[in-house]
C-alpha positions as CSV (number, residue, x, y, z in Angstrom):
1,M,-23.8,-4.3,-12.6
2,A,-21.7,-1.3,-11.8
3,G,-18.2,-1.7,-10.4
4,P,-17.3,-0.2,-7.0
5,D,-15.8,2.9,-8.5
6,E,-18.8,3.5,-10.7
7,E,-21.2,3.4,-7.7
8,T,-19.3,6.1,-5.8
9,Q,-17.9,8.2,-8.7
10,G,-18.3,11.9,-7.9
11,E,-18.8,11.1,-4.2
12,V,-15.8,12.4,-2.2
13,G,-14.4,9.9,0.3
14,W,-11.2,8.8,2.0
15,F,-8.9,6.4,0.1
16,C,-5.8,4.6,1.1
17,V,-3.3,4.0,-1.7
18,R,-0.4,1.6,-1.4
19,C,2.6,2.3,-3.6
20,V,5.7,0.3,-4.0
21,F,9.2,1.7,-4.3
22,R,12.7,0.2,-4.9
23,S,15.9,1.7,-3.6
24,G,19.6,0.6,-3.7
25,G,21.7,0.2,-6.8
26,D,23.1,-3.3,-6.6
27,S,21.3,-6.5,-5.8
28,A,22.9,-6.8,-2.4
29,S,21.6,-3.4,-1.2
30,R,18.3,-3.4,-3.0
31,M,15.2,-2.9,-0.9
32,Y,11.5,-2.5,-1.6
33,E,9.2,-0.2,0.4
34,E,5.5,-0.5,0.5
35,R,4.0,2.9,1.5
36,L,0.4,3.7,2.4
37,T,-1.0,7.2,2.1
38,L,-4.5,8.7,2.7
39,W,-6.3,10.9,0.2
40,R,-9.7,12.6,-0.2
41,A,-10.9,11.9,-3.7
42,E,-14.0,11.4,-5.8
43,G,-13.1,7.8,-6.8
44,F,-10.4,5.2,-7.2
45,D,-9.1,6.8,-10.4
46,E,-8.5,10.2,-8.8
47,A,-7.1,8.7,-5.6
48,I,-4.6,6.7,-7.6
49,A,-3.7,9.6,-9.8
50,V,-2.8,11.9,-6.9
51,A,-1.0,9.1,-5.0
52,E,1.1,8.3,-8.1
53,D,2.0,12.0,-8.5
54,E,3.0,12.1,-4.9
55,A,4.9,8.8,-5.2
56,L,7.0,10.2,-8.0
57,G,7.9,13.2,-5.9
58,Y,8.7,11.1,-2.9
59,A,11.0,8.8,-5.0
60,A,12.7,11.8,-6.5
61,E,13.6,13.1,-3.0
62,Q,15.3,9.8,-2.0
63,P,18.7,8.8,-3.1
64,A,18.6,5.9,-5.7
65,M,14.9,5.3,-5.3
66,E,12.2,4.7,-7.9
67,F,8.5,4.2,-7.9
68,V,8.0,0.8,-9.5
69,G,4.5,1.6,-10.7
70,L,2.3,-0.4,-8.4
71,A,-0.6,1.6,-6.8
72,Q,-3.5,-0.2,-5.1
73,A,-6.4,1.7,-3.6
74,Y,-8.9,1.0,-0.9
75,R,-11.9,3.1,-0.2
76,L,-12.4,3.6,3.6
77,F,-15.9,2.8,4.9
78,D,-15.5,5.2,7.8
79,E,-13.7,8.5,8.5
80,P,-10.1,7.9,9.5
81,G,-9.8,7.6,13.3
82,H,-8.7,5.3,16.1
83,G,-9.0,1.7,14.9
84,A,-10.3,2.6,11.4
85,E,-9.6,0.1,8.7
86,V,-7.4,1.9,6.2
87,F,-6.4,-0.9,3.8
88,S,-7.5,-4.4,2.8
89,L,-6.3,-6.7,0.1
90,V,-7.8,-10.1,-0.4
91,R,-5.7,-12.8,-2.0
92,V,-6.8,-16.4,-3.0
93,S,-4.2,-19.0,-1.9
94,E,-4.1,-22.7,-1.3
95,L,-1.1,-22.2,1.2
96,D,-1.6,-23.0,4.8
97,P,-1.1,-20.1,7.2
98,P,2.6,-20.5,8.1
99,A,3.5,-21.0,4.4
100,Y,1.3,-18.0,3.4
101,L,2.9,-15.7,5.9
102,T,6.4,-16.9,4.9
103,R,5.7,-16.4,1.2
104,F,4.2,-12.9,1.4
105,F,5.0,-11.3,4.8
106,D,7.9,-12.9,6.7
107,T,10.5,-13.9,4.2
108,G,13.3,-13.0,6.5
109,E,14.4,-10.1,4.4
110,E,12.1,-7.5,6.0
111,K,13.7,-4.5,7.8
112,Q,11.5,-4.7,11.0
113,G,11.8,-5.1,14.7
114,H,10.0,-7.4,17.1
115,I,7.9,-6.6,20.2
116,D,8.1,-8.3,23.5
117,S,4.9,-10.3,23.8
118,G,5.5,-11.3,27.4
119,A,4.7,-8.0,29.0
């Protein structure tokens, strides 16, 4: 059975690639950034290659930042547009929803704002 990249190799499509970066010199100021970019490519290998090249350039332009080497790609099913799914990652876990969210998404260390849900 062919893998997902083998089935679409040579067929140009849209790919979203998530790359991870680290900035800050000491542990107190160290931050990690997850960055998603869109690419037209002929398969996962090409999408990751161009995203990694761009990631290295992005990191070089930022003070004390490095690309940590993680690149994950997702092939879009539809053209990018309003409401289009641009990335999906499935993870197996025995954690209940609150523990899962705390472990992977809401550790308390994120640099993010909150929205007013009462409007």
